[in-house]
N, C-alpha and C positions, 0 to 999 in steps of 0.2 A: 504494500500500500504506500503510495507516494505521499510526501508531505509538502508543505509550502516551501518557498525558496530557502535554500540553506542559510543558516545563521550561525554565528560564532558561539560555541558552547560557553556557558558561564556557570559559576558555582551558584546553585539555587539556594537562596536563603529567604527568610521571611520578608526581609526588606525588598529583595529583588522581586519576589512574587507580588508583594503589595503594589509595587510601582509599575509592574508589567502591564502594557496595554497593546491592543491590536492596532496595527497601522490603519489609517483611514481607508485605504483602498483594498483591504482584505476582510474576508469573512472569519478567518481564524488565523492564529499565529502560534508558533511553537518555540519554546525556550528549552534547550537541551543542556543537561547538567555536565559540567566539566569534571566533577568528582567521580561520578558513576556513569560510564558510557551506557546508553540504552535507557536512562532515566530522564524524564523531561516533564514539561508543563505545557498544556494546551489551553489557549485563551480564545474564547469566541467573541464575536462582535457584540454579543449581549452582555459581556462582562463575566461570563462563567469561566472559572479557572479550575482545571482538573489535572491531576498528576497521571502520567502515562508511563508505560514501558514499551519500548520498541526493540525488536530484534528480528533478524532475518532467519526464518524457519522454512526449510524445504524450498529455498530459492525465492521466497516472498517475504517482504517486510510485514511483520504482524504487529499490530498495536493493541494493547490492552489498557483500559482505563482502571486506575487503582482507586480513585475516589476524588472528591472535591476538596479544594483548598479551603480551610476553615475547620470543618469537622476533622480534617486530616492535616497535621502539621507537616512541614518539609521533612523533618527528620523521621517521622513515622512513615511517610510515603517512601523515603529513600530505603528504609529497612524492608518495607514490603516489596520494593523493586528488587532488592538484593535476593530475596527469597524466590521471586518469580524468575529472575535471571539465572539463579542457581538451578532451578528445575529445567530450564531450557538447556543449560550446560550438560545436564544428565540425559538429554534426549526427550524430555517431556514437554509437550506443547500445552502451556497453561490455558491458552485460549480455547483449545479443543476440550481440555479438561473441564473448564468452566461451563462450556456449552453442554457437555455431557451431564454435569451436575444439574444445570437448569432444566434440561430436557427430562431427566429422571425425576424431577420434583413436580412436573406438571400434573395438576389434579384432574379428576373426572369432571368437576364443574368447569374448569378452564377448557378442557377438551370439548365439552358439550357446547360451550359458547362459540368456540371456533367452528365446530361442526355446523351450527345453525347459520353462521355467517357464510360458510362455504356452500351449503346445500340450499340455495335460494329457491330451487324448484319445488321444494317440499310444500305441500298444501298447509294452510293454517290448522286444519283438523289433525293432520299427521304430527305437526310440531306440538300441538296441544297434547296429543296422546303420548308422544315421546317425553315431554316435560312431566306429565303425570306419572309415567312409569318410573322415571329416575327420582323425582322429588318425593314420591309417596312410598316406593318400595326399596329404593336404594339411597335414601337420604343420608344415611350414616357413611356412605361411600363417597359422597360428593367431594369431600375435602381430602380424600386419600389420593396419593400419587397413583396414576393408573398402573405403574409398574408394580404396585403393591397388591393389586387385585389378582388373586391366585385362582387356579382351577378348583381347589378345595372350597374356597369362598363361594365361587359360582355354584358349585354342586349343592352346597349346604343351603344357600339362600333360595335357589330354584326349588329345592325339595320342600323347604319351609313354607313358601308361598303356595305350592301345589297341595301340600298336605293340609293346608288351612281351608281347602275347599275351592281354591281358585286356580285350577290347572291351566285353563286357557289364559288367565292373567299372568301366571308364572311364565308361560311360553312367550307371551307378548313382551313382558318386561325384559327378558333376556335376549329376545330378537332385537329389541331397541339397543340394549347394551352392546350386542355383537356388532351392529351397524356403526355405533359411535366409536368402538375400539378399532374396527377395520379402518375407519377414517384416520384414527390416531397412528396406526401402523405405517401409513404412507405420508403422514404429515409431519411427524416429529422425528428428528434424527439426533444422534449423539455427535460428539466432536469428530468422529471418524467417518461420518456420513451413513452410519447404520441405523436402522429403525430401532427405537427404544423398546418396541414390543416384538420380540422374535416370533411370538405366536399370539393368537387371540384366545384368552382363557375360556371364552364361552364355547369354543369348539369342543371342549370336553363333553358337553351335553350330547353332541352328535356321536363322538367316539364311544361313549358309554351307553348310548341309546337311552338317554335319560329324558329326552323331550317327551312330554305327555301327549298321548293320542287323544285328541279332542274331536269328537264328531261335530261337524258343522250343523247348524240349525237347518232343518229341512221342511219346516211347516209351511203350509199354504192354506188359502181359503178354498175349501173344497166346493165342488159343483153344487151340492145340495145346500151349502151354506151361503152361497153368493147372493141369492135373492134376499134373505133375511139381513145379511150384512149390509147390502146396498140400501135397503129400506131404512135401516138404522142410520146410515150416512145421510140420506136425504131428509130424515126426520130432524137433523140438526137445523134445517132451514124452516123452523116454525115461525108462525106469525109474530111471536114476541122475541124471536132470536136476535142477538146482536149481529152486526155485519160480519164480525170475525167468525161467527159460526158458518155463515155462507162461504166465506173464504176457505175454511177448513174442509167443508163438505166438497167443494170443487177441487181442492188439492187431492183428496183421497180418490175422487172420481178420475181425475187426470192420471194419477199414478196407476190406477187399475187398467186404464186403456192405453197407456204408453209403456209401462214397465220401467219408467225412469226411477233412479235412486231418489231417496227422500231429499237429500241436500240439493240435487240437481233440480228437482221440482220446486222446492221452496225458494230457491234463489233465481228462478227463471225470471228474466226481465223482458219487458215489452219490446225493447230494441232487438231482442233475439227471436221475436215471433213475427212471422210474415203471413197474415191472414189472406192476403191476395194470392200468394204462391202456395199457401196451405202447408207451411213448414214451420218447425221451430228448431232452434240451434242451441246446443249446449257447448259454449266456447271453451270451457275448461273442465272437462269431466275427469273422473278418477284416473283414467289411463292417459290423460294429456293429449288425446286425439279428438279434435273438434268433431262433434256429432250432429248431423242434420237428420231430422226425423220428419217424414211426411205425416200429415194429420189425417186421421180417419174422420168420418162425419161427426162422430160423437165428441172427439177432442175439439174439433172445429167449433161445435156448438158451445162446449164448456168455455172455450177461450172468448167467444163472442159475448157470452154472459159476463165473464170476468171483465172484459174491456168496458162494458157499459157501467161497471161499478169500480173502475180503476181509481186508486187513491194515490199511487206514487209510481216509481219506475218498475216496481216488482209486480208480477202477475198475481202473486199471493202475498199481499202486504201484511205487515205485522200489526200488533195492537196499536190502535189510534192512528193507523196509517203510517207508522214509522218503520223503516227497514223492511225486512222480509219476515215471513212467518217462521216461528220456531216450532219444534216438534210439539204437536197438540196432545200431550199425554192425558190431560183431563177429559178432553172430548173423545179420545180413543177409548178411555175407560167407560164413558157413557155409552158409546156404540157397543162395546162388549157387553155391558149390562143389559141393554135393550135386545140385542140379537142373540146373546148367549155364546158368542164366538170370540174368544180371546185372540189377539193378533198383535204383531209388531209391524212397523212400517215396511220393513224389508220383506215380510211375508207377502205383501202385495206384489212386489217385484218378482218373487218366486212364483206366485200364481200366474203372472203374465208369462214368465219363462216356461212354465209347465204347459200352458196352452200352446205356445209356439212349438214346443217339442212334439205335441200330438197332432200338429197341423200338417204333418208330412212335408215340412219345408226343408230345404237343404241346410246343412250345418253352417255354411257361409252366411245364409240369410238370417238364421237364428243368432249367430254371433254378431252380425251387423245390427240387428234390431235391438240387441241388448248392449251394444257397444262394448263387446268383450274383445280382448286382444290377448290370446294365449300364446306367448312366445313369438318367434319370427320364422315365418315360412317364406323362402325365396319366391315362391309363386305369388305370395301376397303383393309383392312389388310390381307385378304385371297386371293385377286386377284393379281396374278403375271402377269404383261403384258409383252408380247414378241413383240419386234419391228417387227418381221416377219409377225405377224397377221395383221399389219396395212398397209402393202405394197399394198394390193389390194385396200382398200379405198383411199389411197393417189393417186394411179394411176387413180382410177375412177374419182376423183375430177379433176386431171390434164387433163384427156381426155375431160371432160365436158367443162373446161375452154378453151381448145384449139379449141373446136367447136365454142364457143362464140366469140373468137378473130379471127376466120377465118383460123386457122392453120390445121383444120381437118374437114371433112365433117360430118354432123349431122346424126347419126343413127336414125331410125324411133322411137326408144323408149326413146329418150332424151326429157325431159320436158323443155320447154323454161324457162329461169330464168328472172323473172320480177323485183325482188327486192321488198323491202317494199314500 
């Protein structure tokens, strides 16, 4: 590392350091000690004075800051410089040594902060989940150096969370930790340029087959339940009902006839709805691939009704017309009480997916209408999907659902939907 223009070494004393100033045309200035070669003082144009050690190591001039003048006297700094220069004489690179010490002291909390800054593409929901996992289940690890997190610690904590009745949560917590530590493996290096994490300790859960087997929820609203469920949804729109109840009923109806995820439906904006072209667009779905869906006649009618009652930029506005609708848990409980059918919002999407599967549609069409992307197939790169080709299947599903809820008579060729 080069320095400013050479200057004559001088014996550094308190008086010399007190009087030292940066020339007007420079950003920094160096005074080098005539008593101990390699020891010096750096002065910035802001007036900051710091003691330094300079030495050529491996063909390069390396400079290390010892500390600021004031908290450190000239004699104290000279003694520290002697120690550092002595290490260099023995073949030790103190700068690399210091970098290694700093890297090995980085905590899980610091790593997570850097992780969030680097992974800007993560959705707010994912970041919220990651934060919850670390701050609620691994809070006592946050101030630990990541190099102190061992395989044994991982195994014990994973087992403790799982045995407490939260097996799915245990898996989710440690998948989060695995992702954060994988980032750390490639982000933090010691003085020799090696990763401070030779392995990710969470990998022990795979090697020991300790991940819990958790069956995914598979519930749907079955064929014989759809009419009662739909009637309870429509009953939200009573003569004395608040406007928000109309919004909630229309949200649930739209989800049933589109299969959209809850967050995608609740955050749908009018700017992404084209009633003239009869399409709606999800610009930032879960898989990050913009999704354009043709509207069936039923969805078109729902959106027309909503547009006549629009309160803000969202199709499904929140309470008092502010923001978008949040998950309507209280109204869902009311629907369950009236219909006798317990359900989660994602059950509605599974119901739509089940109908798609029984419609004898191609797997490509089903994946497209659910906006699923399972891995990369080179063939996918050659297939250009046109929204128009999916209007038929979308309307076919809508017609089937209308039969199930009693809005349309059943043709003789419709197969009853029993559900799993």
